[in-house]
TITORDO-209469 format. One record per atom (N, C-alpha, C, O): x, y negated, z. Coordinates in steps of 0.05 Angstrom, whole numbers, plus 5000, padded with zeros to 4 digits. Each point is the difference from the previous one (the first is absolute). Layout:
N
XYZ...
This chain:
303
427579924033502050135016501849835017501549834990498450205036501549815014503450135004500650224991500949635021502750085005500250255012501850154991496749955030500150235012498350234990499850215013499049734963498350234993501150124973498550114985504149865009501150114976500050324998501250125018497750004967499550295001501450124975499649904978502150325027500950154979500450265008501350045020497750184966500350265012502650124990500550054977501050005044503150094994500250255007500750045023498650164960500050265007500350204974498949954979502750275025500250164979502949934982502049915011497850144964502449954986499949754983498149964984503949885019500049734985502450004986502150005013497950004957502450044985501449715000498949794994503550235011502149774995500950054970501950144992496449714993500250064974502549864984500749775005500650404975502149864986499249784979497649974993504449894999499249794978501750084977502549975000496250154979501450084979501249754984498849794999503850264987500949774985500350124973499850254997500749594983500650054970502850005001501149915019500350194962502850004994501249695003502149965012496549864977500749745004499849835022500649775001498450405020499849925028497549865006499749935024498150024958497449915005498450225014500650234997497349675018498150225012498650124975499149874981500850415023498150134978497450035011499550185016498949654978497449955009498050234994498750115017501149974955498450214995500650275012498150145006504249934998501050245020499249965029499150185014501249574995499349975027496950025007499150105020499449804959497150034999499450335002498450095017502850044966499450285002500950165024498950205007503149705006500950115025498149935022499350185016499649584987498249915017497450194999498950105019500149934954497850174998500250305005498250145007504349934990500650315004499950035032498950205011502249625000500150015030497350015013499550175018498649644973497749995008498350264994498650105017501550004959498750234992500950255015498550205002504249795007501150235014498949965031500850175016497849654993498850005025501349875025499250055023503049764969501449865021498049825015497949944989502749975035498349825014500749714997498449845008504050094981500549694996503049984986501850175001498349614987502549954985501749765011498949805008503650244992502049805015501549904976501950154994497949634990501449944981502049795010499449865019503150104966501949765008501550075027501249835013498650434996501850055024502850094991500949954978500550175040502650124993499950164974501549964981496850205020499650224977499349824976501150054978497449775024499349844977502049784992499449844983502950155028502449824991498949705007500849814986497550145035499049755005502149775000499549774991503050305021501849815006501549894973501649825002497950314975501049924977497349864978500549924977497450085032497849854987500049735003500249915023499749924956499849735005496649935006498250164998501649595009497349985011497550064979497850105008502749844968497950084980499850284994497950084990504150095015500050274996498750125024498450184997502249725026498650085026497249944999498650175011500249634979497549954997498750204978497850105005503449954972499350164976499450305015497850114997504149995016500150285011497550045017498650214997500849605022498150035020497149944983498150155002502049644982497449954984499350264986497750085000504450064987499450254984498850225015498050134993503349895029499350225020497049955008498450184998501049605011497249945007498350054979498050145004502549754971498250064978499450264993497850074994504450105005499650284993498950155024498850214995501449715028498950115024496949985003498550185010500649564979497249944999498450085026497650065001504049925020498950025027499750315009498950065022502050124960499750255010501850095021499250185016503449694986501750015024500949745003500149834982500550145045501149725006503149974992501450194995499449565004502849944992501249855018498949785006503550295006501649915022502349894986501750164990498649585008502149884983502949935016500049865020502350234969502449945014500849714993500149914977500649935046500849714994502149905021500349755003500950415011502049955024502649914985500850104979500349725033502949924995501449925027498950045022503549874978501349925024499649685006501349885016496850014970499649705005497049985001498650104983500549755039497350005011498349824976497750054994503749744995498649854979499350174972498050014986504450115011499750174971498050255005498750094982501450015045498150225005497149874997498350094984501249695031497349894997499349914970497650014992504249924992499249954974499250264984498250004983503250205024499350274987497550095010498350094984501149885046497750095008497549844989497950124996502349605000497749874987499850094969497849974989504150114999500050074972498450294998498450064982502550115039498450244998497649975009498450164989500549695027497249955005498449884977497650064996503749754988498949904978499650204977498449964982503250255019500150194980498250215006499550174981499249875042497650145007501050245018498450195003503649835007500850205019498549985027499549795011499950455000498350005023501349995028498849975021504150074974501449985025503349984991500750044977501049895041502949904998501750215016499550075023502750024960501850145015502749835002501349944980499349995045502149815007502350155014499750125021502549874965502250165014501149775019499649764997501950385026501449815020502249874985501250144984499549645020501949844988503050134998501350055020499549984957502650164998502449774999499749764996502850365010502349824998500449815028501750045017496449764984500349835024499250115023500649885021498150364981499650145024498549815022501349925019496750034978498649785021499750125027499350245004501249575016499550085027496950045007498449964981500650095043497450055005498549784997497850044990502849715017498149784994499849954974497849914992504150124991500249964970498150174988498349914985502050385022498350214988497249945002498550014981500949915045497149965007498949774982497950024987503649745013499149784988499750044970498249904987503850275002499750054972497350144991498749944979500650235038497450164990497649835012497850034989502549825029497549825010499649784978497749944995504349954993499749834980499050084975498849844986501550405008499050114976497250065004498249944984501450215041497150075005497949785005497650044997503549715012498449785004499349874974498049874997503950174983499649824975498450184982498249894987502150355010498950174980498050195013500850165016496549824976497950165015499950294986497950074989504050065011500250284992501450195019502249945009496850284998501550195018502950034993500950014977500550005046503150044995500950265012499450065023502250114960501150265013503349884999501249924980499650115044502949975004501650214989499050225002503349764987501850204986502450045015501749824998498950385017502650045015501850184986499650245003501949684985502050184985503249935004501349874983499650235041502849905010502050074979502249895002497350314978502050104986500349804976502050014986496249815010499849784980501049735011501549854988497150105038500349765013502449945018500949775004500150435005502649985020499049965027501649955018495450064987499249945030497750165002498149994984502050195040497650175005498249845018500949875019496650154974497649855014499450225021499150224991501349755035499250155020497250065004498349854989501150335023496950085008499049785015497749914995503749995025498749755015500149794981498049865001503650064982499749774979497750034985498549804997501050444991497750104986497249955013498049924988502350135036497749995013499249715008497749935002504549915001499549715005498849874975498349835003502650264971499149884975497350115002498349844992500850375015497350104995497649815015497649994995503749865024498249825014499449734983498649825010502650164966499449744984497950074984500150204985497749615019497650044983500650024968501149824989498050404999500750044974502250214995500150114978501349945038501950234999498550255008499150035023500750174955498150195007501350274996498550195001504249854995501150254998503249954997501049774999500350474999503150014995500550224982499050225004502449724978501750244983502550045014501949844998498150365018502550095017501950184982499350224993502949695001501750124984503050005013502049964986498050095038502750005018500750294998502350065005496050134988500950325001500250095024501450195005497149675017500150095028497350075010498649815006500550454995497750105010499349885030497849925006504350075012499549925028499049694998498049935013503349914973499349734997497249974987498449835009501050324971497350014988497650095021497849905001503250295016497950105020499649785022497949975011504249904995500049785019497749764989498549885016501650074959498549804986497050125005498249895013501650354975497350145000498649985030497649925003504050155018499150035026498949695008497849955010504449864984499149745014498049804982499249795008500450324968498549794982497349935007498450175010501049584985497349905007497950164981500650134980497049845028497850144982500049874971500049764998499950404981500049884973502649924987500149874979502150215035502749964989500950264988500150205014500549804959500850214986502850095003501749835004499050404994502950085000500350184974498850214999502549724983501050164975502950034998501549805000499350464999502850034996500649924971498249984984504949955010500949934979501650204985500949974978499450285040501450224993498750264994498950145017501149934959498550194988500850275016498350175005504049865003500850265014498750025027499650225012499849544998498749995027497049994999498750005021500249984957497049954996498350215020498249935015502650324981498350195012500349985030498149965014504850094995499849935030499249765012499449985023500549804961499349745009496750035002498949915020500050194964496850055005499650185022497949985012503950194995499450185022500049865026498650095019503049694983500549825023497649775002499649865020499050134959498049784997500049794981498549815000503450234985500249794976498050024980498750214995500949574992497650014983500650044970498250004984504250045010500550094975502749914991501749975018499049994956502849984990499649774974498150004984503749855016500949834976502350134986502250015009497250114968501550244989501549944976499149854983503350265014501450014976499250234980499749964976500250265036499750254987497250004989499550174983498849685025497250004986500149874973498250044984503949815010500449934972500350244983498850004978502550185028500250254983497950235003499250154982500049855046497650225008497949875017499850035024498549804959497949905017498050155011499149965022500050254961497850185005501450175025498650025021503750094978501050165021500249895025499450145020501649594984500349825022497249945012499550005024498749934957496849955007499250265018499250005023501350204960498950255016501350075025498650085019503949894984501250045026499549825023500350075023498949674971499449815017497050065010499450005024498850054958497150075005499950215019498649995020503150244974500150245016501149915029498650055020503749824982501149945026498249825014499650065024499149714965498449815015497450175009498649895017500650334974497850145006500650215020498350165008504449855000501150225018500550284990500750185014499049834956500750254989502850014993500549994976501550045041502950024998500750244984501949994984496650235018500850254989499649984964501250144983496949665012500049944970501849794994500849984976500049845043501749784991502850084998501549884984499350335033502950075003501250124973502349934994496350244992501250084976500749804980502050024986496149755012500649804983502449815008501349884983499350115042501949865009503350164989502049904991497450355015502550164990500549984972502349984991495350044991500349974973501449754993501650004982497849795032501249744989502349935017501049784996499950375022502149915019502249934987501149795007500150364971502749954987499349764981501849844995496050124995499949744984499649785019500649774992498550255030500249775020502549915006500549765001501450455003503249935002501149904977501549805001498050314977501349954974499449684992501549854987496150115023499249704994502149805012500149784990501350295029501849815015502950114997501649945018499150214961502750074994501849764995502449975008496049834977501249764994498049775010497850065007503149684993498149825006497450004986499750024975498249955042497150004992499949754983501149805010497550194964498650214988501450164977498750144984504049835017501350134978499250294996499350064977500850125043499250294997497050034991499450154982499149725030497050034994499449924971498650144984502749625010499549964969501350204980499250024976502950115036501450224982498150224999499850134979498749935042498150205000497349954983498850174987500549575017497649944981500850034970498450094985503649845008500850014972500250284993499150074978501950125041500050274990497250134999499550194986498549695030497050054997498649894978497650064995504049734989498549894980498449785005498449924984501949945043498149815009500949694996498449814998504250175001501249734994502850054995500950235003500549564988502750014998501649965027499049935022504050144973501449995026501349745007501449985020498249834963501549765003499249845026497749975007504449925006500149855023501549744998501749984982497749835032501249754999502449985015500250135021501949694970502549995013499449825026498349835000503450245022502350174999499450305002501950145008496149964988499650325000500850064972499849854981501350415018500750144974498850265000498650095018502050034956498750274995501150225019502249985011496250244995501050225017502350154989500250044976501450045040502550174990498750274997497750075006504450094981499450274991498850195022498250164997503449795029499450205020497149925009498450185004500749594999497249945007498050084979497850085008502849914966498050114980499850305005497850114998504450035009499550275005498450075023498450185000502149675020498250045027497049964991498250155008501549654976497149914998498650214979497650045002503750074981499350214981499450225015497950134997504149945022499250255018497649965014498150164999501949595018497449985018497549984985497950065010502249844965497449984984499350294990497650074997504350094999499450294993498950135022497750094998503649915024499350125024496949915009498550175011500949614984497149915005498050034980497749925002503350214977498150084980499349744982498150034985503149755017499449804988500849984969498749874984503450255012501049994970497750194984499049924979500550295031498150184988497249804995499049984977500149905043497549874996500249784979498049954987504349925010500349804982500250114969499249864982501850395015500750084973497550004984500050064977
């Protein structure tokens, strides 16, 4: 495979999977293995470990490698693995990318550097450095709510010209910006939304799918919705969107992944422990989650 031939089918629902922790703070590996297997059995199209939802920023290098290796091992090639490895330092990001490649990931999710807010030349150099060094396809992750800097459509399209940069996870919550990327993208450049509430309208504009939080709780429903939408059957997709809409919103009542882990605990899938500086959900959020799970029919299914 040459530098310009890196292929990864970025379509459908990719779950930004949580990292379960034990009460003592260690990774709960058996529970994580079960979560990965459940996601695949439910029909999702890909897995994204060690991203925001997976609390990748709190994983030490050994844990980062372990989570990716475990995802790849349980997946057994049934779905591809897109590993989060972005930081606000190019050298540290490169080390994470190399670690993810060694662990068997099929692609890399690289967030735009946060806090230091790179200028245009620095942003291009950051992604070019990683793409040149690690021969895995790269998906740029634009999430201004986390990074403090929005990657404009023009900047995303400039990054799309770098060999090896094959797509974007667009999580700015701006459909007009997403549409501009879809309209101007080169052939083979994938556009995935990172906002569950915009997944359906994004596909109607030509996006290829979603990197999803709510699919942690409802993988089968999200898979069904995306399959319907991508086939043009919006009449079938729309009721699923409305069934999950409250849960999509409740998942962000507090900082992600606090609410989604609270929901998964209610469903008996994993504990709700998060790593500091995150803390447990408050009572109001727990009430929102319970109501949303009930309205979606997920508590009854889990009983």
